[in-house]
Backbone as JSON, one array per atom type, in Angstrom:
{
  "sequence": "MYEIWLGMNIFYELALMYLPLLFVVFLVWAGLMIYAFQKKALWSRGIKGAIVGGIIATAIAFLAVPYITKSSLGELGYWFDYVTLIGVAAMYGAVAAALIWPLSSPKVR",
  "N": [[0.82, -1.19, 0.0], [2.02, 1.17, 0.64], [3.67, 1.73, -1.55], [1.85, 2.42, -3.53], [0.74, 4.76, -2.49], [3.06, 6.32, -2.41], [3.62, 6.46, -5.17], [1.37, 7.92, -6.05], [1.87, 10.35, -4.77], [4.23, 11.08, -6.04], [3.35, 11.5, -8.7], [1.65, 13.66, -8.2], [3.47, 15.63, -7.24], [5.07, 15.92, -9.53], [3.17, 16.94, -11.3], [2.67, 19.42, -10.1], [5.18, 20.57, -10.39], [5.43, 20.81, -13.13], [3.36, 22.49, -13.84], [3.18, 25.05, -15.27], [3.9, 24.17, -17.88], [1.88, 22.3, -18.33], [-0.27, 24.05, -18.43], [0.31, 25.5, -20.78], [0.15, 23.41, -22.67], [-2.56, 22.84, -22.38], [-3.64, 25.25, -23.35], [-2.79, 25.11, -26.04], [-4.2, 22.83, -26.84], [-6.84, 23.78, -26.47], [-6.85, 25.81, -28.4], [-6.57, 24.22, -30.72], [-8.97, 22.83, -30.59], [-10.83, 24.9, -30.93], [-10.15, 25.63, -33.54], [-10.89, 23.24, -34.86], [-13.65, 23.21, -34.36], [-14.42, 25.47, -35.77], [-13.93, 24.73, -38.4], [-15.83, 22.85, -38.64], [-15.5, 20.01, -37.98], [-15.49, 16.48, -38.64], [-15.78, 14.52, -36.11], [-15.92, 11.78, -35.49], [-14.61, 10.51, -37.56], [-12.03, 11.24, -37.22], [-11.02, 9.95, -35.04], [-9.59, 7.59, -35.42], [-7.02, 8.3, -36.39], [-6.16, 9.71, -34.14], [-6.04, 7.7, -32.19], [-4.1, 5.97, -33.28], [-1.89, 7.74, -33.32], [-1.7, 8.21, -30.57], [-1.03, 5.65, -29.61], [1.47, 5.29, -30.81], [2.88, 7.41, -29.6], [2.74, 6.53, -26.94], [4.27, 4.18, -27.04], [6.78, 5.25, -27.75], [7.22, 6.9, -25.53], [7.31, 4.96, -23.51], [9.73, 3.74, -24.01], [11.45, 5.94, -23.9], [11.17, 7.38, -21.48], [12.54, 6.1, -19.23], [15.21, 6.6, -20.04], [15.24, 9.4, -20.12], [14.96, 9.97, -17.43], [17.4, 9.23, -16.52], [17.8, 6.49, -16.15], [17.16, 3.01, -16.79], [15.51, 0.44, -18.73], [16.32, -1.98, -17.75], [16.65, -1.63, -15.05], [14.22, -1.82, -13.88], [12.77, -3.53, -11.51], [10.7, -4.23, -9.88], [7.19, -4.83, -9.58], [5.65, -2.55, -9.34], [7.21, -0.59, -10.46], [7.0, -1.11, -13.19], [4.26, -0.68, -13.54], [4.1, 2.05, -12.94], [5.73, 3.14, -14.98], [4.26, 2.34, -17.25], [1.91, 3.77, -16.74], [2.82, 6.46, -16.85], [3.73, 6.55, -19.51], [1.31, 6.02, -20.81], [-0.11, 8.33, -20.19], [1.33, 10.26, -21.62], [0.69, 9.29, -24.16], [-2.09, 9.7, -24.15], [-2.27, 12.49, -24.02], [-1.02, 13.13, -26.43], [-2.85, 11.94, -28.21], [-5.1, 13.51, -27.68], [-4.22, 15.94, -28.68], [-3.81, 15.34, -31.35], [-6.29, 14.54, -32.33], [-8.15, 16.76, -33.03], [-6.75, 17.71, -35.26], [-6.69, 15.55, -37.02], [-9.28, 15.17, -37.74], [-11.47, 15.28, -40.4], [-12.77, 17.92, -42.51], [-16.2, 18.95, -42.74], [-18.06, 18.39, -45.63]],
  "CA": [[0.0, 0.0, 0.0], [2.92, 2.31, 0.71], [4.15, 2.02, -2.89], [0.78, 3.11, -4.26], [0.69, 6.12, -1.94], [4.27, 7.0, -2.88], [3.42, 6.73, -6.59], [0.41, 9.03, -6.18], [2.56, 11.57, -4.36], [5.19, 11.44, -7.09], [2.58, 12.08, -9.8], [1.18, 14.97, -7.75], [4.6, 16.55, -7.22], [5.44, 16.19, -10.92], [2.15, 17.83, -11.87], [2.91, 20.76, -9.57], [6.42, 21.09, -10.94], [5.23, 21.1, -14.55], [2.1, 23.19, -14.01], [3.2, 25.99, -16.4], [3.89, 23.41, -19.12], [0.52, 21.76, -18.47], [-1.13, 25.16, -18.83], [0.6, 25.77, -22.2], [-0.42, 22.31, -23.44], [-4.0, 23.05, -22.37], [-3.95, 26.35, -24.28], [-2.63, 24.6, -27.4], [-5.34, 21.94, -27.08], [-8.03, 24.61, -26.62], [-6.76, 26.43, -29.72], [-6.87, 23.2, -31.73], [-10.4, 22.54, -30.52], [-11.51, 26.03, -31.57], [-9.91, 25.46, -34.97], [-11.7, 22.12, -35.35], [-15.06, 23.6, -34.35], [-14.64, 26.44, -36.84], [-13.98, 24.04, -39.69], [-16.93, 21.88, -38.52], [-14.82, 18.73, -38.17], [-16.17, 15.2, -38.41], [-15.01, 13.97, -35.0], [-15.89, 10.32, -35.5], [-13.65, 10.04, -38.56], [-10.68, 11.6, -36.79], [-10.59, 9.18, -33.86], [-8.61, 6.56, -35.8], [-5.71, 8.95, -36.4], [-5.8, 10.05, -32.77], [-5.67, 6.47, -31.5], [-2.8, 5.54, -33.81], [-0.89, 8.67, -32.8], [-1.56, 7.97, -29.13], [-0.29, 4.39, -29.41], [2.87, 5.55, -31.18], [3.45, 8.25, -28.53], [2.88, 5.69, -25.76], [5.42, 3.29, -27.24], [7.99, 6.06, -27.68], [7.39, 7.33, -24.14], [7.69, 3.79, -22.72], [11.16, 3.53, -24.21], [12.24, 7.15, -23.66], [11.08, 7.91, -20.11], [13.67, 5.68, -18.39], [16.42, 7.29, -20.48], [15.12, 10.8, -19.7], [15.16, 10.02, -15.98], [18.73, 8.69, -16.25], [17.64, 5.12, -15.7], [17.05, 2.11, -17.94], [14.49, -0.58, -18.57], [16.91, -3.07, -16.98], [16.58, -1.34, -13.62], [12.86, -2.04, -13.4], [12.81, -4.83, -10.88], [9.53, -4.43, -9.04], [5.98, -4.71, -10.4], [5.13, -1.18, -9.32], [8.01, 0.18, -11.41], [6.39, -1.29, -14.51], [2.95, -0.01, -13.52], [4.35, 3.49, -13.01], [6.21, 3.46, -16.32], [3.13, 2.21, -18.18], [1.02, 4.9, -16.47], [3.42, 7.69, -17.39], [3.7, 6.44, -20.98], [-0.09, 6.13, -21.24], [-0.51, 9.74, -20.11], [1.91, 10.9, -22.81], [-0.12, 8.87, -25.3], [-3.4, 10.34, -24.07], [-2.09, 13.9, -24.39], [-0.76, 13.15, -27.87], [-4.12, 11.64, -28.9], [-5.97, 14.68, -27.54], [-3.72, 17.0, -29.56], [-3.91, 14.89, -32.73], [-7.68, 14.33, -32.73], [-8.72, 17.86, -33.82], [-6.05, 17.85, -36.52], [-6.97, 14.42, -37.91], [-10.7, 15.15, -38.08], [-11.66, 15.98, -41.68], [-13.76, 18.98, -42.59], [-17.5, 18.59, -43.3], [-18.17, 18.88, -47.02]],
  "C": [[0.87, 1.26, 0.0], [3.38, 2.72, -0.69], [3.11, 2.78, -3.7], [0.68, 4.56, -3.78], [1.89, 6.93, -2.41], [4.14, 7.36, -4.36], [2.46, 7.89, -6.82], [1.06, 10.35, -5.8], [3.56, 12.03, -5.41], [4.47, 12.08, -8.27], [2.1, 13.48, -9.43], [2.31, 16.0, -7.76], [5.07, 16.89, -8.63], [4.44, 17.14, -11.57], [2.35, 19.26, -11.37], [4.15, 21.38, -10.19], [6.24, 21.53, -12.4], [3.92, 21.83, -14.83], [2.12, 24.23, -15.12], [3.17, 25.27, -17.76], [2.51, 22.8, -19.38], [-0.45, 22.84, -18.94], [-0.92, 25.49, -20.31], [0.01, 24.67, -23.07], [-1.94, 22.44, -23.49], [-4.41, 24.17, -23.33], [-3.82, 25.92, -25.74], [-3.82, 23.71, -27.77], [-6.62, 22.75, -27.29], [-8.02, 25.32, -27.97], [-7.06, 25.46, -30.84], [-8.36, 22.85, -31.75], [-11.21, 23.66, -31.18], [-11.36, 25.94, -33.08], [-10.8, 24.36, -35.55], [-13.19, 22.47, -35.36], [-15.36, 24.59, -35.47], [-14.7, 25.77, -38.21], [-15.05, 22.95, -39.73], [-16.41, 20.46, -38.82], [-15.76, 17.55, -37.93], [-15.38, 14.42, -37.36], [-14.88, 12.46, -35.07], [-14.88, 9.77, -36.51], [-12.21, 10.37, -38.17], [-10.16, 10.77, -35.63], [-9.53, 8.14, -34.21], [-7.19, 7.14, -35.81], [-5.24, 9.29, -35.0], [-5.35, 8.81, -32.0], [-4.31, 5.96, -31.97], [-1.68, 6.44, -33.29], [-0.64, 8.47, -31.31], [-0.78, 6.7, -28.83], [1.19, 4.58, -29.74], [3.55, 6.38, -30.09], [3.65, 7.44, -27.25], [4.09, 4.79, -25.87], [6.74, 4.07, -27.14], [8.26, 6.49, -26.24], [7.82, 6.16, -23.26], [9.19, 3.54, -22.82], [12.0, 4.73, -23.79], [12.24, 7.62, -22.21], [12.2, 7.39, -19.21], [14.98, 6.39, -18.77], [16.4, 8.75, -20.01], [15.38, 10.95, -18.21], [16.49, 9.42, -15.54], [18.66, 7.31, -15.61], [17.66, 4.22, -16.92], [15.94, 1.11, -17.67], [15.01, -1.76, -17.74], [16.83, -2.85, -15.48], [15.17, -1.48, -13.05], [12.78, -3.44, -12.81], [11.56, -5.18, -10.09], [8.28, -4.17, -9.88], [5.47, -3.28, -10.44], [5.94, -0.26, -10.23], [7.41, 0.09, -12.81], [5.04, -0.59, -14.6], [3.13, 1.5, -13.64], [4.81, 3.9, -14.4], [5.08, 3.37, -17.34], [2.15, 3.37, -17.98], [1.53, 6.2, -17.04], [3.37, 7.68, -18.91], [2.28, 6.58, -21.51], [-0.57, 7.57, -21.18], [0.08, 10.54, -21.26], [1.09, 10.55, -24.05], [-1.48, 9.54, -25.32], [-3.31, 11.82, -24.47], [-1.84, 14.02, -25.89], [-2.05, 12.9, -28.65], [-5.07, 12.84, -28.83], [-5.53, 15.82, -28.45], [-3.86, 16.62, -31.04], [-5.36, 14.84, -33.21], [-8.27, 15.51, -33.51], [-8.05, 18.03, -35.18], [-6.37, 16.73, -37.52], [-8.44, 14.32, -38.3], [-10.93, 15.94, -39.38], [-12.79, 16.99, -41.59], [-15.05, 18.44, -43.19], [-17.59, 19.19, -44.7], [-19.47, 19.56, -47.27]]
}
């Protein structure tokens, strides 16, 4: 139980540390959403591109995050290490999918 609590605290502290970056990403996403609404995008047809982009971003993040944190995949020895890495990579993928979705949605004819 301690590991789960520690993981939640780490995510919280990282979110606080990167709050300005999160705000900029939110503004970019809001701008993309406004752009997509103005062009009257077909949201259902753009989901495929968003999912593919999110999966690619997740895979890249899974391999890159240990390197960025000056670690390696070989140092993951405990199950919670893998869960944390998968969670972090999935969040990168979700953000990438959210940013790609408005761009991959075609315009209504």
